[in-house]
C-alpha positions in Angstrom: -9.3 24.4 12.9 -6.2 22.9 12.0 -4.4 23.8 8.7 -3.0 21.6 6.2 0.5 21.7 7.8 -0.6 20.6 11.1 -3.0 17.9 9.9 0.1 16.6 8.1 2.0 16.3 11.2 -0.6 14.7 13.2 -1.0 12.1 10.4 3.1 11.5 10.5 3.4 11.7 14.3 0.2 9.2 15.1 1.9 5.9 14.8 4.9 7.3 16.8 2.8 8.5 19.5 0.8 5.3 19.7 3.9 3.1 19.3 5.2 5.0 22.4 2.5 4.5 24.4 1.8 0.3 23.0 5.9 -0.1 24.1 5.0 1.6 27.8 1.7 -0.1 28.4 0.8 -2.7 26.2 -2.4 -2.4 26.0 -3.1 -1.6 22.0 -6.8 -0.5 22.6 -7.0 1.9 25.5 -3.5 3.3 24.1 -5.3 3.7 20.3 -8.4 5.9 22.8 -5.8 7.7 24.1 -3.6 8.8 21.3 -7.4 9.9 19.7 -8.1 12.0 22.6 -4.3 13.6 22.7 -5.0 14.0 18.9 -8.3 16.0 19.5 -6.7 18.3 22.2 -3.7 19.3 19.6 -6.8 19.8 17.1 -8.3 22.3 19.2 -5.5 23.7 21.6 -2.8 24.5 19.0 -4.7 26.9 16.9 -5.4 28.8 19.8 -2.0 28.6 21.7 0.0 27.7 19.0 2.2 24.5 18.0 4.6 23.4 20.6 8.4 23.4 20.1 7.9 19.7 20.8 5.0 18.6 19.3 5.6 14.8 19.4 6.3 15.0 23.0 3.5 17.4 23.5 1.3 14.4 22.0 2.9 11.4 24.2 2.6 13.5 27.3 -0.8 14.2 26.8 -1.7 10.8 25.4 -0.3 9.2 28.6 -2.1 11.6 31.0 -5.5 10.3 29.0 -4.4 7.0 28.8 -4.0 7.2 32.7 -7.6 8.8 33.3 -8.7 5.5 31.5 -6.9 3.6 33.4 -8.1 5.1 36.7 -11.9 4.8 35.6 -11.5 1.5 34.9 -9.5 0.3 38.0 -12.2 2.6 40.1 -14.9 0.4 38.9 -12.7 -2.7 39.8 -11.8 -1.1 43.4 -8.3 -1.0 42.8 -7.5 2.6 42.1 -4.8 2.6 45.0 -2.8 0.2 42.2 -3.2 3.2 40.1 0.2 5.1 41.5 2.4 2.4 40.0 1.1 3.9 36.5 2.4 7.3 37.3 5.8 8.3 35.6 7.6 11.6 35.0 6.4 13.7 32.2 10.2 13.6 31.0 10.9 10.1 30.9 7.3 9.1 28.8 8.1 6.5 26.6 11.7 7.1 26.5 13.3 7.5 23.0 10.0 8.1 21.1 10.8 11.6 21.7 14.1 12.1 22.0 16.2 14.0 18.9 16.9 11.4 15.8 14.8 8.3 16.8 12.0 9.9 14.3 9.6 7.2 12.9 11.5 4.4 15.2 8.2 3.4 17.1 6.8 3.8 13.5 8.5 0.8 12.2 8.1 -1.3 14.9 4.4 -0.5 14.7 4.4 -1.7 11.1 6.1 -4.6 12.3 3.4 -5.5 15.0 0.6 -4.9 12.5 2.0 -7.3 10.1 2.5 -9.9 13.1 2.4 -13.5 11.3 -0.5 -14.8 13.6 -2.5 -12.3 11.8 -4.5 -12.9 8.7 -3.4 -10.8 5.3 -6.9 -9.1 5.2 -6.4 -8.0 9.1 -2.6 -7.1 8.5 -3.9 -4.6 5.9 -6.7 -3.2 8.5 -4.5 -2.8 11.2 -1.8 -1.6 9.2 -4.3 1.6 7.7 -5.8 2.0 11.1 -3.0 2.1 13.5 0.2 3.6 11.2 -2.1 5.0 8.4 -4.3 6.8 10.7 -7.0 6.3 8.5 -10.7 6.0 10.3 -12.7 2.9 10.3 -15.2 4.1 8.3 -12.6 5.1 5.8 -11.1 1.6 5.4 -14.2 -0.2 5.3 -15.6 1.9 2.3 -11.9 1.2 0.7 -12.6 -2.6 0.7 -16.6 -1.8 0.0 -17.1 -3.7 3.4 -20.0 -2.7 6.3 -18.1 -0.1 8.9 -19.3 -2.9 11.7 -17.7 -5.5 9.6 -14.4 -3.8 10.0 -14.6 -2.6 13.4 -14.9 -6.6 14.3 -12.1 -7.2 12.0 -9.5 -4.6 13.5 -10.8 -5.4 17.0 -10.2 -8.9 16.7 -6.3 -8.2 15.2 -5.8 -6.1 18.2 -6.9 -8.8 20.6 -4.9 -11.2 18.6 -1.8 -9.3 18.9 -2.8 -8.1 22.8 -2.5 -12.0 23.6 0.1 -12.8 22.0 2.2 -11.1 24.4 4.8 -10.2 21.4 6.7 -7.2 23.0 6.9 -3.6 21.6 10.3 -4.1 19.7 11.9 -5.0 16.5 11.8 -8.5 15.6 15.0 -10.2 16.8 17.4 -10.5 13.7 16.6 -13.9 13.1 12.9 -13.3 12.5 13.3 -9.7 10.9 14.0 -11.0 7.3 10.9 -12.8 7.4 8.9 -10.3 9.2 10.1 -7.6 6.9 9.0 -9.1 4.1 5.1 -9.5 5.2 5.3 -5.7 6.0 6.7 -5.1 2.2 3.7 -7.5 1.0 1.1 -5.6 3.0 2.2 -2.3 1.6 2.5 -3.6 -1.7 -1.3 -4.7 -1.2 -2.6 -1.1 0.0 -1.1 0.4 -3.0 -2.1 -1.7 -5.5 -5.7 -1.5 -4.1 -5.3 2.1 -4.2 -3.7 2.4 -7.9 -6.3 -0.3 -9.6 -9.2 -0.9 -7.3 -10.1 -4.5 -7.5 -13.7 -3.4 -7.1 -16.2 -0.2 -6.9 -17.1 2.2 -9.6 -13.6 4.4 -9.7 -10.5 2.9 -11.1 -8.3 3.8 -8.3 -8.6 5.3 -4.6 -6.0 7.9 -4.2 -5.8 8.0 -0.5 -4.3 4.3 -0.3 -1.9 4.7 -2.7 -0.2 8.1 -1.2 -0.8 6.2 1.8 1.1 3.4 0.9 3.9 5.6 -0.7 4.1 7.4 2.9 4.3 4.2 4.8 6.9 2.9 2.6 9.1 5.8 2.9 8.7 5.3 6.8 9.7 1.6 6.7 12.8 3.0 4.3 13.7 5.5 6.8 14.4 2.5 9.4 16.5 0.1 7.0 18.6 -0.5 4.7 16.9 -3.4 3.0 17.2 -3.2 -0.8 13.7 -4.5 -1.3 12.0 -1.8 0.9 13.8 0.8 -1.4 12.7 -1.3 -4.9 9.1 -1.1 -3.7 9.2 2.6 -2.9 10.6 3.3 -6.7 8.0 1.0 -7.9 5.4 2.8 -6.5 6.8 6.1 -7.2 6.8 5.4 -10.9 3.9 3.2 -11.1 1.7 6.0 -9.1 3.5 8.8 -11.6 0.7 7.6 -14.5 -2.1 7.8 -12.3 -3.5 11.2 -13.6 -2.9 10.2 -17.5 -4.9 6.6 -16.7 -8.7 8.2 -16.7 -10.3 10.4 -19.2 -12.6 13.5 -18.4 -15.6 11.1 -17.0 -13.7 8.8 -15.4 -13.1 5.9 -18.2 -9.7 3.9 -18.3 -7.0 5.1 -20.7 -4.4 2.3 -21.6 -0.5 2.6 -21.4 -0.1 3.3 -24.9 -2.9 5.8 -25.4 -1.9 7.9 -22.3 -0.7 11.4 -22.5 2.6 11.1 -21.3 3.1 15.0 -20.6 0.8 14.2 -17.6 2.9 12.0 -16.0 4.7 13.4 -12.6 8.1 13.7 -13.7 9.2 14.5 -10.4 7.9 11.1 -8.9 9.8 9.4 -12.0 12.7 11.1 -11.6 12.8 10.0 -7.7 11.8 6.2 -8.6 14.3 6.2 -11.8 17.3 7.8 -9.5 16.3 5.1 -6.2 16.1 2.1 -8.4 19.2 2.9 -10.5 21.0 3.3 -7.3 19.8 0.2 -5.5 20.5 -2.2 -8.6 24.4 -1.2 -8.1 24.2 -3.7 -5.3 23.7 -6.8 -7.1 21.3 -9.3 -6.8 18.2 -7.6 -7.1 14.7 -8.9 -5.6 11.5 -9.3 -7.2 10.4 -5.5 -6.6 13.6 -4.3 -7.7 12.9 -6.2 -11.2 9.4 -4.7 -11.0 10.7 -1.3 -10.6 13.4 -1.4 -13.5 10.5 -2.7 -15.5 8.2 0.6 -14.7 11.4 2.9 -15.3 11.8 1.5 -18.8 8.0 2.4 -19.2 8.2 5.7 -17.8 11.2 6.8 -19.6 10.3 6.2 -23.1 8.7 9.3 -25.0 6.4 6.9 -26.4 4.5 3.4 -26.3 6.3 2.6 -29.8 9.8 3.8 -28.2 9.6 1.0 -25.2 12.7 -1.0 -25.1 10.5 -4.3 -25.2 13.2 -6.8 -25.2 14.7 -5.3 -22.0 11.3 -5.4 -20.5 11.1 -9.2 -21.5 14.6 -10.0 -20.4 13.6 -8.0 -17.0 10.6 -10.7 -17.3 12.3 -13.5 -17.2 14.6 -12.8 -14.6 11.5 -11.9 -12.4 9.9 -15.5 -13.2 13.1 -17.1 -11.9 12.9 -15.3 -8.6 8.4 -15.4 -8.4 6.6 -18.2 -9.3 3.6 -15.7 -10.1 0.8 -16.1 -12.8 0.1 -12.2 -12.9 4.1 -12.2 -14.0 3.8 -14.8 -16.2 0.6 -13.0 -17.8 2.9 -9.7 -17.9 5.5 -11.6 -19.4 3.7 -12.8 -22.1 2.4 -9.3 -23.3 6.3 -8.4 -23.5 6.8 -11.0 -25.7 3.7 -10.5 -27.8 5.3 -6.4 -28.4 8.8 -7.8 -28.6 8.0 -10.6 -30.8 4.6 -10.5 -32.2 1.0 -11.1 -30.5 1.3 -14.7 -32.2 4.3 -15.7 -29.6 2.3 -13.7 -26.8 -0.8 -15.9 -27.6 0.9 -19.3 -27.3 2.3 -18.6 -23.9 -1.7 -17.0 -22.9 -2.8 -20.6 -24.0 -0.3 -22.1 -21.8 -1.3 -20.5 -18.8 -4.7 -20.4 -19.5 -4.1 -24.5 -19.2 -2.8 -24.0 -15.9 -5.8 -22.8 -14.4 -3.7 -20.9 -12.0 -5.6 -17.9 -13.1 -8.8 -19.0 -12.5 -11.9 -17.0 -13.6 -9.6 -13.7 -13.3 -10.6 -11.1 -15.7 -7.1 -10.3 -16.6 -6.5 -13.3 -18.7 -9.0 -13.2 -21.4 -8.6 -9.2 -21.3 -4.6 -9.5 -22.4 -5.6 -12.4 -24.7 -8.3 -10.1 -26.2 -5.6 -7.5 -27.2 -3.7 -9.8 -28.7 -5.9 -11.0 -31.0 -7.0 -7.7 -32.0 -3.4 -7.1 -32.7 -3.2 -10.3 -34.9 -6.0 -9.3 -36.7 -8.9 -11.4 -35.4 -11.3 -8.7 -34.8 -14.2 -11.2 -34.4 -13.1 -13.6 -31.8 -11.2 -10.6 -29.9 -14.8 -8.6 -29.4 -15.8 -11.9 -28.0 -13.2 -12.3 -25.9 -13.5 -8.6 -24.7 -17.0 -9.0 -23.9 -16.0 -12.4 -21.5 -13.4 -10.4 -20.0 -15.8 -7.7 -19.1 -18.4 -10.3 -17.5 -15.4 -11.4 -15.2 -14.3 -7.7 -14.3 -15.5 -6.4 -11.0 -14.7 -2.8 -10.9 -17.4 -0.8 -13.0 -14.3 1.4 -15.0 -12.9 -1.9 -16.1 -16.0 -3.1 -17.4 -16.8 -0.1 -19.5 -13.6 0.0 -21.0 -13.5 -4.0 -21.9 -17.0 -3.1 -23.3 -16.1 0.0 -25.1 -13.0 -2.2 -26.8 -15.2 -4.8 -27.8 -17.8 -1.7 -29.5 -14.6 -0.9 -31.6 -14.6 -4.0 -33.2 -18.5 -4.2 -34.3 -18.8 -4.4 -37.9 -16.1 -3.8 -40.9 -13.2 -2.3 -40.3 
């Protein structure tokens, strides 16, 4: 049985090995099958024979042999075995660059860009990224998004077929496309993290494996780029995830940030996140992820909820609104304004946002209104609005939290 260190190493090397094979052979499905066979061989042989000096090169070599076997078998069925000789390559030339010193992670970054190809839908980009780069099984991805495994299998298969059929070479996009494609990669990683940190549906408030994987993949992407927004996204993830353990009580109940035990926040992640965003902000002209990370840093560095620098957060949200016409940002801005200038000021912004209809039936809008009504002293209306928010929420932990808030407002003060 492999130990945790070897398991972590295999997870890290999987996208690099898959990338090497896809770059060499171009067949996503067959390459993925071959990599799975190589990982199984490693899990079986390494505990007995010891880990090889160059584990990545070992995996690439074994996966290449497995792939050649697969191709031979397929070609044999088609009576064209004689053509397989051209697939044979010397072991020391397998996937040049992927197993050379100094290129760690290059193929993984390319694979990230490939999985986030603009021809794929957003859901397919997420699923394929988690499968090919994250190393999650199809069953794990299906559970994370609450769909049957057969549904997720079809979704991932279609995504791989789309990429194979697109004829896109396995390489970083040309410079003129890289910025746009990098934006797609950042967006996908952000969505994966959000689904892990605050699950949209199901019984659990969060899915730590998704949030952790998003952070790992963001670190991987940052290794291959000096994009300040990638650094901002990583800082945002670290600073937000640092509060995870304090967000729930003993029975899994949701605890608002104001009521959290801040001693349970992850100080190491906060230190790394604050250092990262402080460094990148010095470059000037911050993007949306950098501004969100700066807001998260203010929250994390405040010794208590009452000591939070709300005026600075309001100013940052105004900058963010100038860059991103996003109703969720408007909602968060309204909360910050309420905390800085009083609940009535926030309620006026909430009313305007409700009138726009941009958040539809999202439970967060009535949840925020209920909170501000409670702060303003209107307990009856706050209770009714909390119940409305609970009815709209899909996540069971959020439903329980909102109904509990409503329950506290029953009867006299």
